N, C-alpha and C positions, 0 to 999 in steps of 0.2 A: 919377247924378252921385256919390252916396255910395260905391257899389261901386268906381267908377272911381278916387276919391280914395284908396281903400284898396289900390289894386293896387301902386303904388310901395313901400308900406309892407310889404306881403306879400313883395314880391320881396327886400327889404332884410333881413326876417326870415330867409328862406330862405337868403340868402347868408351871414348871421351863424351859422346853424345849421350850414351846410355847412362853413364855415371853422373852426368850434369842434370839428368832429369829428376825434378823433385820426387821425393818418396810420398807415396800414398798409404794412408792407413785406413783401417775400419773406423777407428776413432782417433782423433787428433785433438789433445788437450793443450792449448797454447796460451802464452803470457801469463802463467801461474807463478806463484812463489813456491818453488819445488822444496819440500822438506821431506828428504828421502828415507828418514827412519833411523839413520845412522848416528844422529846426534849432531852431525857436522852442520856448519853455517847453511842457511837456504840460499837460493839463488834463483833468478828469473828463467825460465826455460819452458820446454814442452815435453808431453808424454805422448808417445805413439802407441796404439793398441792394435793388434791384429788377433781376431778370434778371442781366445781367453788369455793372452799372453802380453806382457809389455815387450814391444818389438824395438823400441828406442826411447832414449830419454836424453835430455840436455838441449842444446842449440841445434834445433832440427831443420834451420834454414827455411827454405820455401816449401816445406813439407805441406801436404794436404791430407784431409780426412774425409771420408765418406760422409761421416758425422763429425763436426767440428764444434768444440766448446771453447769459446773466450774466457779464459780464467783470470782475467785482469782483477786485481784487488782480492782474489781468493787463494787460499792455501791449498796446495796439491800434495797429499800425503798418502802413505799406505793406509789400507783398511785397518780398523782398530780391533784389537783382540780382548774380548771380554773373558778375563781368566777365571771368573766364577760366575756361570750363569746358571739360573734355575728356569730357562725358557723350555725345559723338557715338556711341559704340558702346553704353554702359551703357544708354541709352535705347531702343536697338533690343532689347536683351536683356528689360530690365525698364522699362517706361514709367512706373512708379509713381515713379521718381527718389527712391528711399527715403532715402538719406543726406542729400540736400539738401532734401527737402520736410520732414524732420524738423528742419531748421534754419531754415525759412522761406524758403528760395529760390524764388521763383515765376518767375524768368526766367533761363534759361541762354544765355550768349553764348560762341559758338564763334568759331575762326579763328585760332589763333595760329600764324601761318605756312603751316600745312597747314589747308585747308578741305575739306569732303566733296564739293566740285565747284568748277570744272568738271573732269570726268573724260573722259579718252579710253579707248579699249578696252585699250590697253597698261597704262594706270594701274589700270584696274579689275582686270585680270587680276593685276598684282602686288599689289594689295591683297587680293584674294581668297586669294592664296597665303601672304601674311605675317600673316593672321589668327591670333590666339592662342587664348585660351580662349573667346572669344565669337565664334561662326560665323555668318555671314549672307549672304544673297545681295544683291549690289549692284544694284538695280533702278533707279537714277537715273543721270543723266549731270551735270545742272547742280546748283548749289547749292540753288536753289529747289526742284528736284525732290527732293532730300534732305529738306528741312525740311517739305515737304508729306508726304513719305512717313512721317515721324515722327507728324505730327498726324493723318494718315489712319489710321495703325496705332493711335494713341491714346496720349497721354502726359499726365502730370499737370501738368508746368510749361510754361510758354511758352519758345519757342526763337528765337534770332536768331543771325546770324553775319556776321563778316568774310569778305571773300574773301581766300585765302591767296596771298601772293606766291610762296611756295614751290611751292603746287600750280600756279599760272600757269607758273612756270618749268618744272616738270617735264612739264606738258602740251606745251610748245613745244620745250623744249631737252632734256628728260631730266635726267640727272644730270651732265651735263658741265660742267667748269670752263672757261666761256668766256662771252664777251660775246654777247648775243642778236644776230642780224642784224636790220637794219631791218625786214625782213618779220616776224621773230619777235616783235619788240618791239610792233610794230602789231597783231599778233594778241593779245598779251597786253593790250594797251590796250583793244581790242574786247571782250575778255572781261571786263575791269574794268567797262566800260561797260554791258555786258548784266547783269552781276550787281548793279550799283547799281540799275539800272532794275526789276530783279526784287526788290529790297528789301534787299540787303547793306548792312551799316553802314559799310563802308569797306574799307580794305586793311590786312591784318595781315601782319606778318613776324617771323621767327624767326631771326636772322642769326648766331648761334652755331653752327648746325648746318649741315652739308652737305645739299643743294646750295644752301640759301639763302646760305650764307657766301659764295658765289661771286658774288652779286649786287653790282653797284656801287652807290654813292649815286645816280648819275645815273639808272640803271635804275629805282630806287625813286621817285625824283622824278618820273620820267614816268609812272608808274603812278598816283602819288598825285594828279598833275594832273587825271587823269580822275575819280577818285574825289571831288575837290574841286568839279568842276562840279555834282555832285549833293549837295554839302554833307556829304559822308562824312568820316570820320576816318582817320588813320593810326594803328595801334596796333603797338607793337614790342618783342619780346624783342631787346634791343640786341646789338650785335656783342660787347660785353664788359660784364660786370658785376664785373670784378675789376681786373686791371692797367691796362686801358684804358677804364675806366669813363667818365672825364670826356670822353675823345675821342669815346666812342660816343654820349654824350648830346649832345655838339656835332653829330654827324652827324644825330641825330633832329631837333634843332633846326633844322638846315639844311635838311632835308627839309620840315618844316613851313612854314618861311619861303618856300623857293623854290616850293613847291607850293601854298602859300596854304591850307593845311589845319590842322585841329585835330590834335593829336598826343597820344598817351599811352603811357607807359612800362608794359610789361607786368612784373608782380612785381618792382618796384624793389627792389634789394638791393645791398649791398656785399661781395661775395663774397672770402672768404679775409681772415685776421686783418690782414695787411699793408695791406688796403684799407679797413678799418673807419674810419678817420679821414678818409676822403673824403665821409662824409655831409655836413658843412656846405658843401663845394664844389658838391655835387650840387644841394642846395636853393637856392644862392645863383644857379647857372646857371639853374634852372627859374623862380625868381622874377624873375630879370632879363628872361628871355625873355618871361613874361607881362607884366611892366611895359612892354616895349616893344611890346606889342599882339599877341603870339602867344597861342595857348591851349594850354598844355602841363599834362597832368595825368598821374596814375600810379595804379596798382593794386598790391596786395601780398596775400600771405598771412601768417598770423600765427605763423610758426615760424622756428626758426633753422636748419632744413634744407631743402634743395631736392631736387626728384625728377626725374630724366630718364633717361638710359641711359648705358652705358659708351661710347658713341660720343663724349660730351662729355668723355672723357679721352684721346682720340686725334686726331691732327692731321687736318684735313679733306682733305688731298690723298689719304690713303690710302682715304678713303670715296668718292672720285669714281667715278661710274658705278653708285651704288646698292649694296645690300647684297651681291649675288652677287659683284660685283668687289671689294668691301671684304673679303669673307670669303676670297676667293681670294688676295688680295695678303697676308693675315695667315697664310697657309700657306707663304709664301716666307721662307726663314731669312734672307736677306739684307735683304729688306724688313722682317721682324720686328725686326732688330737696329736698323734705322733708326727704325722707329716706337718701340721701347722707349727709345732714346736721347732722341727727341723728348718722350716722354711725362715724362721726369724732369728735362728741362731748361728753365728758365724762358726765356719768350718773350713778346714782345708781338704775335706773328704771327697767333696764334690762343688761344682761351680753354680752358684745361685745367682742369677741374673737380677732377681728381685732385690737381693742385698746389694748388688753392685749398683743398681740404678739408684738406690738409697730410699727413695720415696715412691708410693703408689701413684702420685701425680706425675711421675716420670716414666710410667708404664702405659702405652697407648694400644688400644685394642682394635685391630684392622682387619682380621679375617675371620668370619664366622661362617661355618657350614650350613648351619640351620638357619631357615628364612625367619624364623620366629625371634631369633637373637640379631638379626643384621641391623635392627634399629639402634643398637649398641655401638655400632662401628664409628670410630673416631672419638669415642670417650675414653677416659683415662680410667684405669683400675680403681683409682681413688673416687672418681665419680659414680661408677657403677656400685661400688662397695656402699657409698652413702645413699644412693637410691634404694638399695635393698636392705639397709640397716644391718649388714654383716661385715666382719673384718675383711681387709683386703685378701689375706690368705684363703679364708673360707670362701670368698667370692670367686676367687681364682679355681679353686677345687670344684665348685658348682658349675661354673662355665664350662669346664673340660667335660664333665658328665653330661650336662644339658646339651651341648653343641654335638657331641659325638666326635670331637676333635680335639686337638692340642691347642686351638684358637690362635689365630696369627697375631703376633704382639711385637711392638715397638718398644725398646728399651733404650733410654738416654743414659749413655755410659761414659763417653769419652770427652777428652779435652781438645778444643779447636787448636791450641797451641801444638799439641802433640800430632794432631792431623797434618798441619803445615810441615812439621819436621819430618814426618814419614815420607810425604810426598817427595821431598828433596833426597831421600836415600837413593844412592845408585843402582841398588838391587831391587827397587820397588816398581811393580807394575800394578794394574788395576783389574778389578772385577766388581760387577754391580751387586752380586749375591741377590739376584732377583730374576723375575720372569721378564719377558718383553711383550708387555700387553698393548692394547690399543685404547683410545678414549671412546669406545663404543661397545655395544654389545653387552656379552657376558662379563667383561671385564670390569664394568661398572656396578656390579653387584656387591664388590667389596673393595675395601680401600686397600693401600699398599703403602710401601716405603718411597719416598720420592727418588730414591736411587734408581728405582726401576726406569724411570723417565730421565734422569738427569746426571747419572754418575759421571760420564765421559764429558759431557758438554760444561759440566761444573768445573771440572779440571782445567779446561781450556779458556773458559771465560772467567770465573772467579778467582783461580789460584795461578793462572798464567797471565792473562791480560790485566786483571784489576789489581791483584796483590802481588804480582811477580815474584811468587814463591821459587819457580823454576823458569827457564826459558821455553819459548815455543819448541824449539828443536829438541830439547831434553823431554818435554812432555810427549811428543810424538814418538819419540825413540821408546818410552817407557809403555806407550800404547801399542807398539808394533814389533819392531825389531828385537827388544829385550825379550818379551814373552816368546816369541816365535823361536828365539835362539834358545831359551831356557827349556822349551819344550822339544827342541830338536825338529821342528817343523820344516820341511824343505820347500824353498821357492815361495815363500810368503813372509810378510813382515817388513818388507822394503821395497822401495822403488828402484828396481834394477832389471836390466835387459835379461829376459829370459824367465822372470818371475811372473806368477799368475797376477792378472790384472785387477787385484782388489785395491781399489783407489777411491779416495774420499776428497771431495773440495768443499771447503767451509770458508766462511768470512770471518777472519780472526777479530774483527771489530764488533761482530754482532752475536757471535756464538755464545749461548748461554743456557742455563737450566731454568725452567719455569715451575717445576713442581715443587710444592711444599708438603709439609706434614699435614697441614689443614685441607689442602687441595692437591693430592698427588697426581691425579690424571691430567697432566699438562705436557704436551709435547716440548723438547728442548727446541731452540731456535738457532738458525746461523748455518745448518748443514745444507748445501745447495745441491750436490750431486753425489751419488754413490754408485760404484761399479763393483760387482762381484763376478769373478771370473770373466771379466770383460764385458758383462751385461749390465746395462744400467737399470738400477732397481729404485734409484732417487733421482728425480729430474726437477730442478727448480724448486726443491724442497717438498715436491709430492711424490708419493709411490707410484712407479710405473705398472704395477702389477705383475712383474717378471719375477720368476722363482728359479734363479740359476745356482742356488746353494748347492754344495757337495759335501761328502764325508772327507774329512781331513785326518789322515791316519799317522799314528806314532811311528818312531823308528824301527820298531819290531815287526812291523807289518810284513806278513808273507803272503804273496799273491797265491790264490788257490790254483 
């Protein structure tokens, strides 16, 4: 009887002892300033990681870790989401994603109009022929296959993608300026359905560029209706960011309303000094739409210059049929006269970034395909025109023909005051609109926009610490939980128990961008440690060589 009476007490003692044993984690991050992504005030605490998951967060007492990191003086935050990434090719070349990993980006989101699938054989041939410095075999057809190609190859960040409306159009219609037939539209809608079930985040468009320019609002609504059935999002480089900015925003809001879909504006801006005063009207339209029950958001990069190509200086009609037809037309003297006239004549019919920039001295040439023209890299269109003794317009046409490409170009377009006001908007997140290069190898053959190396660090250094445009907690929220919520990505975007361990540690006193327009190939500083799916990819500011990146799928994903 006596021993029987002692049994419950013995059990309680065992339970007490076991409960009082300190927790042990695979990784313990301790003494850090926890900024969890919610926007709430930070606090000092610890994060415990087991395998790929956040196992515990907060005051973890005497917890231990197989690997321990003393985060004293460092911010511990969720991994950052790059809402507009063009690392589609740079990750093929270098899976480390150096430029972005060194800024804390753990998820790259692709699909601004063009996506890496679905491709047909003609598209694959054309893409192969148009490759520049980075050469690769196209071993996939669908968007799903491309994303899995990356992760099978090995990449450091996670990846996700919208399916591009431009890609769908080229797949079915080519580069023709016409309305799709009912059969073609049905095929495009079926492609959206397939992509959504394979994990696409929604439909992306880039309406300033041919052939996307040829798409009607009604066509886009029909594609978005399909994405809406899978709780996807519509995200768009709108038809105009300048003279018809407000009308283009009305189109996006209409698409969101009629397709019953969340919508986001890619890299919101007011291009051209004459349009800078439209900021308040843009905000009023978005706020009004949201008050009416829609869900309209935006993303941006933190610079006064955008980057695209010389195609954005020429009328869409001359580009119909693709590059070969475009280049052929530019060699016809009568057509050249017409193109030149339209390049210098203000119009609401199409968006001219040359006119938005105002002067050829504000147009910087950074990406040539032909080795014979690379010596012009970093020169303005004004400088090259003077070297050649031709007008800026003629020079632009000549360069497109001679280079065999649209020529990578930076346009100085925006107001610094508006950049700051945009950063503070509650529905604003961030995207680099760039690849993720490295300061070595093939990447040094061309220049780039400094946003490729500095967009996220610039937010935290210049606009949070130095200029105090928003708080640190707000900034981290806009880099993590806000975009994850907008995209409806599960178990990422915040430091919470059970979420994937995408975690960054940075020094808030030293984080800063170093890249400039004159010398863009410079890594940001201040990011100390980065974990992706619980695996450390950056340690003491240096890449570990680990490649734990996975495909992140949208809410419509259907497991096979």
